[in-house]
C-alpha positions in Angstrom: 103.1 96.0 115.3 101.7 99.6 115.4 98.5 100.7 113.8 97.7 104.4 113.4 94.2 105.6 112.5 93.8 108.9 110.6 92.3 110.5 107.5 94.3 109.9 104.4 95.1 113.6 104.1 96.6 113.6 107.6 99.0 110.8 106.6 100.7 113.0 104.0 98.5 112.5 100.9 97.2 115.4 98.9 93.9 114.2 97.5 91.8 115.9 94.9 88.3 115.0 94.0 88.6 112.8 90.8 86.8 113.8 87.7 86.4 110.2 86.5 86.7 106.6 87.6 90.2 105.5 87.0 93.3 103.9 88.5 96.9 105.0 89.1 100.0 103.1 90.2 102.9 105.3 91.0 106.4 105.1 92.5 109.1 107.5 93.7 112.4 107.5 95.5 113.3 110.2 98.0 116.4 111.3 100.0 117.0 113.7 102.9 120.5 114.7 103.7 119.5 117.0 106.6 116.6 116.4 108.9 116.1 120.1 109.3 115.3 120.5 105.6 112.6 119.2 103.3 113.2 115.9 101.6 114.8 115.9 98.1 112.9 114.0 95.4 115.1 112.0 93.1 113.5 113.5 90.0 115.3 111.1 87.6 112.9 108.4 88.9 109.3 109.1 89.5 107.0 106.8 87.5 103.3 106.6 87.1 101.1 104.1 85.3 97.4 105.0 84.6 94.9 102.2 84.0 91.6 101.0 85.4 90.3 99.4 88.6 90.0 96.2 86.5 93.7 96.2 85.7 96.8 98.4 86.3 100.4 97.3 86.8 103.8 99.0 87.2 107.1 97.3 87.9 109.9 99.7 88.6 113.6 99.9 89.4 116.0 102.8 90.3 119.8 103.0 90.5 121.2 106.3 91.7 123.7 107.7 89.1 124.6 110.8 91.1 125.5 109.2 94.4 129.1 109.8 95.5 130.8 107.3 97.8 127.6 105.4 98.3 125.0 103.5 96.4 121.2 103.9 96.5 119.0 101.3 94.7 115.3 100.8 94.9 112.7 98.7 93.2 109.1 97.6 93.5 105.8 96.9 91.9 102.2 98.1 92.2 99.1 96.5 90.8 95.3 96.6 90.7 93.4 93.5 89.5 89.6 93.5 89.7 89.8 96.0 92.6 92.5 94.0 94.6 95.3 96.4 95.6 98.9 95.3 95.8 102.2 97.2 96.4 105.8 96.3 97.1 108.9 98.4 97.8 112.6 97.5 98.3 115.4 99.9 99.2 119.2 99.3 99.6 121.9 101.7 100.7 125.6 100.8 100.9 128.8 102.8 101.4 129.0 106.2 103.1 126.2 108.6 102.3 126.9 112.2 103.5 125.9 112.6 107.1 125.0 116.2 107.4 122.4 116.4 110.1 121.4 112.9 109.3 120.6 110.8 106.1 117.5 109.0 105.2 116.1 107.5 102.0 112.9 105.8 101.0 111.1 104.3 98.1 107.3 104.4 97.9 104.8 102.4 95.7 101.1 103.5 95.7 98.2 101.7 94.0 94.7 103.4 94.0 91.6 103.7 92.1 88.5 105.9 92.1 84.9 104.7 92.0 81.6 106.6 92.2 79.0 104.5 93.9 75.2 104.8 94.2 73.3 102.5 96.5 69.6 101.7 96.0 67.1 99.5 97.6 66.4 101.6 100.7 65.6 105.1 101.9 67.2 107.7 104.0 70.7 107.0 105.4 72.8 103.8 105.6 76.3 102.4 106.0 78.5 100.6 103.5 80.9 98.2 105.2 83.9 97.3 103.1 86.0 94.5 104.6 89.6 93.9 103.3 92.0 91.1 104.0 95.3 92.8 104.6 98.4 90.6 104.3 102.1 91.2 103.8 105.6 90.7 105.1 108.7 92.8 105.8 112.3 91.6 105.6 115.5 93.6 106.6 119.2 93.0 106.3 120.6 93.2 108.9 117.7 91.8 110.7 115.1 94.3 112.0 117.1 97.1 110.6 114.3 99.3 109.2 111.0 97.7 110.1 110.0 100.5 112.4 110.8 103.2 109.8 108.9 101.5 106.9 105.2 101.3 106.6 102.1 100.1 104.7 99.0 102.3 104.6 95.5 101.2 103.5 92.8 103.8 103.1 89.3 104.2 101.6 89.0 108.0 101.4 86.3 110.2 100.0 83.5 110.3 102.6 83.5 112.3 105.8 82.6 110.4 108.9 84.1 107.1 107.8 85.3 104.8 110.6 87.6 101.8 110.5 87.9 98.6 112.5 90.8 96.1 112.8 89.6 92.5 113.2 87.0 92.8 115.9 88.5 95.7 117.8 86.5 98.9 118.7 85.9 101.3 115.8 88.3 104.2 115.3 87.7 107.5 113.6 89.4 108.0 110.2 89.6 106.4 106.8 93.2 105.2 106.8 95.3 102.7 108.7 99.1 103.0 108.8 101.0 99.8 109.9 104.6 99.6 111.1 106.7 97.3 113.1 105.7 93.7 112.3 107.5 91.2 110.2 104.2 89.5 109.0 100.7 90.9 108.7 97.4 89.2 108.5 94.4 91.4 109.5 90.9 92.2 108.5 90.3 95.9 108.1 86.7 97.1 107.8 85.8 100.6 106.6 82.3 101.8 107.6 81.2 104.5 105.1 78.0 106.5 105.7 75.9 107.3 102.7 72.4 108.5 101.5 70.4 106.1 99.4 70.3 106.9 95.7 72.8 109.7 96.1 76.2 109.2 94.3 79.4 109.3 96.4 83.0 108.8 95.6 85.5 106.4 97.3 89.2 106.0 96.6 90.7 102.8 97.9 94.5 103.2 98.2 97.5 101.1 99.3 100.8 102.8 99.8 104.0 100.8 100.8 107.2 102.6 101.9 110.6 101.0 102.4 112.7 103.4 104.4 116.3 103.6 105.7 117.2 106.1 108.4 120.9 106.5 109.3 120.0 107.7 112.8 118.9 104.1 113.5 120.7 102.1 110.9 124.3 102.1 109.5 124.7 101.1 105.9 124.8 98.6 104.3 121.1 98.1 104.8 118.4 96.5 102.7 114.7 96.8 103.5 111.8 95.1 101.6 108.1 95.5 102.3 106.0 93.1 100.2 102.2 93.7 100.1 101.8 92.8 96.5 98.9 90.4 96.9 97.5 92.0 100.0 94.4 94.3 100.0 91.5 92.1 98.8 87.9 93.2 99.3 86.2 90.2 100.9 82.7 91.7 101.5 80.7 94.9 100.7 77.6 94.9 103.0 74.9 97.5 103.4 73.4 98.3 106.8 70.5 100.7 107.6 72.1 102.4 110.6 75.3 104.4 111.3 79.0 103.5 111.6 78.5 103.4 115.4 75.2 101.6 115.3 74.9 99.5 112.2 71.4 98.4 112.5 69.9 95.6 110.3 71.6 94.4 107.2 69.8 95.5 104.0 69.8 92.3 101.8 67.8 94.2 99.1 70.4 96.9 98.6 72.1 97.3 95.3 75.6 98.8 94.8 76.2 100.4 91.4 79.6 101.8 90.5 81.4 103.5 87.6 84.7 101.6 87.8 83.5 98.4 86.2 83.5 96.4 89.5 80.6 94.3 90.9 80.4 94.8 94.7 78.5 92.5 97.0 78.5 90.3 100.1 81.4 88.3 98.7 83.5 91.3 97.9 84.1 92.0 94.2 82.6 89.2 92.2 85.2 87.3 90.2 84.6 87.3 86.5 82.1 90.2 86.7 84.4 92.1 84.4 86.8 90.7 81.9 90.4 91.5 82.8 92.5 92.9 79.9 95.8 91.3 79.0 98.7 93.4 80.3 99.7 94.4 76.7 96.3 95.9 76.0 96.1 97.6 79.4 99.6 99.1 79.4 99.1 102.8 78.7 102.8 103.9 79.1 104.8 105.5 81.9 104.4 109.2 82.8 107.5 110.6 84.2 105.7 113.4 86.2 106.1 114.2 89.9 102.4 114.7 90.3 99.4 113.6 88.3 96.6 113.2 90.8 98.2 112.6 94.1 101.5 113.6 95.8 103.4 110.6 97.0 103.6 110.2 100.7 106.8 111.7 102.3 106.3 110.1 105.7 
């Protein structure tokens, strides 16, 4: 298992400050026939589903209809339910893709939402600690074929100076953790976000899962599935009166107000705080656009 700490922007995301609290689940399939050139986006399959932090869901499937002498199939699902992030991606290549200077393909599913928070009940500066349970699994055929190429990335971007912790390990700089290499995952990721009391600030929790096949390391037929569909659950949101490096005392009188319709607290996001719409009423339609708010990761 490998964990890489960085800012979300450094991991290939292009983030823009959101103008409203909303949610977006998106998926894309990419190919690269030559490692010396930029990847080629399969423009006949890029899907996006816009919803809310209370509910958003997108199940997708792609079957290449322009591939010659080989097949490329991909599928997945992304969802957000009461602030819980989930994403799953599967990719399969058979036959003989053109070698060129090397062939690779990947499918990416990303689930994220924006929220503008304002914390009261104190003065000066403080720290918001968001602790997520991060669970998932990876399967490959043949065994261990693509696990080191594929990845799952959890980030809570938006505030400079954010630090992150895995279980009880030392803090690391950055607002994002990229995981590769394991078959099964079960970790606690805690993001320490500095803030000023009574001053609004934006956060963007995001989960991006990529299933990747690289012909330099794998010979088709290869199938890779990364399943983190029920994975990033906020278990606690706790306010401290110190800094990320020195938390200080917990502020039990703190209040966390947001604009996304979620109720944050010591037990995470309170179940039942917001009524979850039925999928039929929340479905807002697919947008076949390469970019809406964020460029899909091409890592």
